C-alpha positions, -999 to +999 in steps of 0.1 A: -187+287-123-156+267-113-150+239-139-118+226-123-128+191-111-094+184-096-095+214-071-088+201-036-079+165-047-046+149-038-028+135-068-015+099-068+022+095-077+028+072-107+047+047-085+018+045-061-007+040-089+014+011-102+015-004-067-022-002-064-028-017-098-004-046-090-031-066-071-012-072-039-028-099-017-028-104+020-025-142+025-039-155+057-043-192+063-040-199+026-068-174+017-058-142-002-077-109+001-069-078-019-047-052-001-064-018+000-037+008+002-042+041+019-023+071+005-010+090+036+017+117+033+032+102+002+033+067+015+011+037+007-001+022+040-017-012+048-025-024+083-032-060+092-065-056+111-071-093+113-064-115+143-037-135+127-005-130+107-006-122+069+019-125+041+017-096+017+024-109-019+041-103-042+062-081-018+070-111+005+064-091+037+051-108+068+028-087+091+016-097+125-019-086+137-019-048+141+013-041+121+014-016+093+033-019+060+045+015+047+056+016+011+074+046-004+096+055-034+127+077-031+134+095-063+165+079-080+160+045-063+152+015-084+128-002-060+102+005-034+112+012+002+093-011+026+089-004+064+070-025+089+058-005+119 
């Protein structure tokens, strides 16, 4: 019997776990909703699926409807790399 419960599971890098635990909020019209990050190919992704703009806090990133925020960490850097696409 296979007792390895981690077989086939992707591990979450420590920087991404810290980002996910930081309680980032998508602020739209003065109302904040928790950002739900998706781990895709070593990046944390969030897409604004709403009809209006959002401000992602505490990162200070503005996303228009349909835009995606990609967050990554380059080893040796001292901060996250942020990309809006």
